[in-house]
N, CA, C and O atoms as a printed pandas DataFrame, in Angstrom:
     atom_number atom_name residue_name chain_id  residue_number  x_coord  y_coord  z_coord
0              1         N          MET        A               1    3.065  -22.207  -15.321
1              2        CA          MET        A               1    1.989  -21.797  -15.270
2              3         C          MET        A               1    1.705  -21.890  -13.342
3              4         O          MET        A               1    2.264  -22.659  -12.559
4              5         N          ALA        A               2    0.543  -20.702  -12.998
5              6        CA          ALA        A               2    0.640  -20.605  -11.637
6              7         C          ALA        A               2    0.230  -21.103  -10.968
7              8         O          ALA        A               2   -0.658  -21.764  -11.506
8              9         N          THR        A               3    0.264  -21.270  -10.046
9             10        CA          THR        A               3   -0.475  -22.308   -8.463
10            11         C          THR        A               3   -0.871  -21.345   -8.215
11            12         O          THR        A               3   -0.447  -20.190   -8.263
12            13         N          ILE        A               4   -2.792  -22.366   -7.576
13            14        CA          ILE        A               4   -3.179  -21.217   -6.359
14            15         C          ILE        A               4   -2.452  -20.388   -5.457
15            16         O          ILE        A               4   -2.603  -19.196   -5.185
16            17         N          ARG        A               5   -1.549  -21.321   -4.996
17            18        CA          ARG        A               5   -0.825  -20.713   -3.946
18            19         C          ARG        A               5    0.163  -19.850   -4.485
19            20         O          ARG        A               5    0.919  -19.297   -3.687
20            21         N          ASP        A               6    0.285  -19.646   -5.660
21            22        CA          ASP        A               6    1.606  -18.430   -6.284
22            23         C          ASP        A               6    0.207  -17.117   -6.433
23            24         O          ASP        A               6    0.322  -15.901   -6.279
24            25         N          ILE        A               7   -0.904  -17.823   -6.737
25            26        CA          ILE        A               7   -2.476  -16.766   -6.953
26            27         C          ILE        A               7   -2.733  -15.975   -5.863
27            28         O          ILE        A               7   -2.974  -14.768   -5.854
28            29         N          ALA        A               8   -2.655  -16.845   -4.823
29            30        CA          ALA        A               8   -2.884  -16.411   -3.412
30            31         C          ALA        A               8   -1.963  -15.540   -2.819
31            32         O          ALA        A               8   -2.362  -14.614   -2.113
32            33         N          ARG        A               9   -0.744  -15.738   -3.035
33            34        CA          ARG        A               9    0.542  -15.160   -2.849
34            35         C          ARG        A               9    0.716  -13.613   -3.139
35            36         O          ARG        A               9    1.122  -12.662   -2.471
36            37         N          SER        A              10    0.186  -13.791   -4.552
37            38        CA          SER        A              10   -0.079  -12.727   -5.795
38            39         C          SER        A              10   -0.954  -11.443   -4.769
39            40         O          SER        A              10   -0.754  -10.245   -4.568
40            41         N          ALA        A              11   -1.719  -12.187   -4.417
41            42        CA          ALA        A              11   -3.121  -11.038   -4.393
42            43         C          ALA        A              11   -3.391  -10.788   -3.004
43            44         O          ALA        A              11   -4.332  -10.081   -2.644
44            45         N          GLY        A              12   -2.358  -11.511   -1.983
45            46        CA          GLY        A              12   -2.254  -11.422   -0.706
46            47         C          GLY        A              12   -3.454  -11.568   -0.098
47            48         O          GLY        A              12   -4.116  -10.645    0.376
48            49         N          VAL        A              13   -3.832  -13.056   -0.107
49            50        CA          VAL        A              13   -5.285  -13.685    0.395
50            51         C          VAL        A              13   -4.721  -14.868    0.672
51            52         O          VAL        A              13   -3.531  -15.149    0.528
52            53         N          SER        A              14   -5.857  -15.788    1.201
53            54        CA          SER        A              14   -5.678  -16.969    1.773
54            55         C          SER        A              14   -5.825  -17.981    0.297
55            56         O          SER        A              14   -6.266  -17.506   -0.749
56            57         N          ILE        A              15   -5.317  -19.624    0.442
57            58        CA          ILE        A              15   -5.409  -20.280   -0.824
58            59         C          ILE        A              15   -6.660  -20.571   -0.615
59            60         O          ILE        A              15   -7.094  -20.983   -1.691
60            61         N          GLY        A              16   -7.819  -20.591    0.499
61            62        CA          GLY        A              16   -9.021  -20.717    0.194
62            63         C          GLY        A              16  -10.030  -19.852    0.153
63            64         O          GLY        A              16  -11.218  -19.996    0.444
64            65         N          THR        A              17   -9.367  -18.847   -0.280
65            66        CA          THR        A              17  -10.518  -17.618   -0.690
66            67         C          THR        A              17  -10.208  -17.531   -2.348
67            68         O          THR        A              17  -11.003  -16.915   -3.058
68            69         N          VAL        A              18   -9.035  -18.167   -2.923
69            70        CA          VAL        A              18   -8.719  -18.395   -4.381
70            71         C          VAL        A              18   -9.617  -18.889   -4.574
71            72         O          VAL        A              18  -10.553  -18.454   -5.246
72            73         N          SER        A              19   -9.508  -20.395   -3.775
73            74        CA          SER        A              19  -10.642  -21.324   -4.290
74            75         C          SER        A              19  -12.057  -21.269   -4.223
75            76         O          SER        A              19  -12.829  -21.812   -5.013
76            77         N          ASN        A              20  -12.376  -20.532   -3.166
77            78        CA          ASN        A              20  -13.665  -20.565   -3.079
78            79         C          ASN        A              20  -13.835  -19.156   -4.672
79            80         O          ASN        A              20  -14.867  -19.323   -5.321
80            81         N          TYR        A              21  -13.340  -18.518   -4.937
81            82        CA          TYR        A              21  -13.249  -17.364   -6.044
82            83         C          TYR        A              21  -13.437  -18.452   -7.326
83            84         O          TYR        A              21  -14.383  -18.267   -8.091
84            85         N          LEU        A              22  -12.705  -19.359   -7.501
85            86        CA          LEU        A              22  -13.118  -20.166   -8.633
86            87         C          LEU        A              22  -13.969  -20.991   -8.957
87            88         O          LEU        A              22  -14.245  -21.187  -10.140
88            89         N          ASN        A              23  -14.579  -21.666   -7.911
89            90        CA          ASN        A              23  -15.246  -22.883   -7.513
90            91         C          ASN        A              23  -16.665  -21.633   -7.494
91            92         O          ASN        A              23  -17.580  -21.902   -8.273
92            93         N          SER        A              24  -16.808  -20.432   -6.700
93            94        CA          SER        A              24  -18.415  -20.046   -6.318
94            95         C          SER        A              24  -17.770  -18.218   -6.206
95            96         O          SER        A              24  -17.742  -17.499   -5.207
96            97         N          PRO        A              25  -17.422  -17.975   -7.306
97            98        CA          PRO        A              25  -17.444  -16.618   -7.499
98            99         C          PRO        A              25  -18.227  -15.446   -7.024
99           100         O          PRO        A              25  -17.911  -14.314   -6.660
100          101         N          GLU        A              26  -19.516  -16.178   -7.164
101          102        CA          GLU        A              26  -20.797  -15.180   -6.204
102          103         C          GLU        A              26  -20.648  -14.772   -4.481
103          104         O          GLU        A              26  -21.039  -13.803   -3.830
104          105         N          LEU        A              27  -20.052  -15.745   -4.200
105          106        CA          LEU        A              27  -19.297  -15.812   -2.970
106          107         C          LEU        A              27  -17.973  -14.930   -1.976
107          108         O          LEU        A              27  -17.781  -14.815   -0.766
108          109         N          VAL        A              28  -17.090  -14.316   -3.481
109          110        CA          VAL        A              28  -16.319  -13.790   -2.705
110          111         C          VAL        A              28  -16.706  -11.827   -3.352
111          112         O          VAL        A              28  -17.145  -11.452   -4.439
112          113         N          ALA        A              29  -16.304  -11.034   -2.141
113          114        CA          ALA        A              29  -16.476  -10.014   -2.303
114          115         C          ALA        A              29  -15.238   -9.292   -3.057
115          116         O          ALA        A              29  -14.125   -9.740   -2.784
116          117         N          GLU        A              30  -15.305   -8.363   -3.856
117          118        CA          GLU        A              30  -14.480   -7.731   -4.472
118          119         C          GLU        A              30  -13.345   -7.227   -3.539
119          120         O          GLU        A              30  -12.416   -6.563   -4.000
């Protein structure tokens, strides 16, 4: 299973951005 760190690294974004997307997707631009 991928960790939030793995997802952030693959997407080229910060861990905080991934966390924000998971918790409040309306706050994160596409």
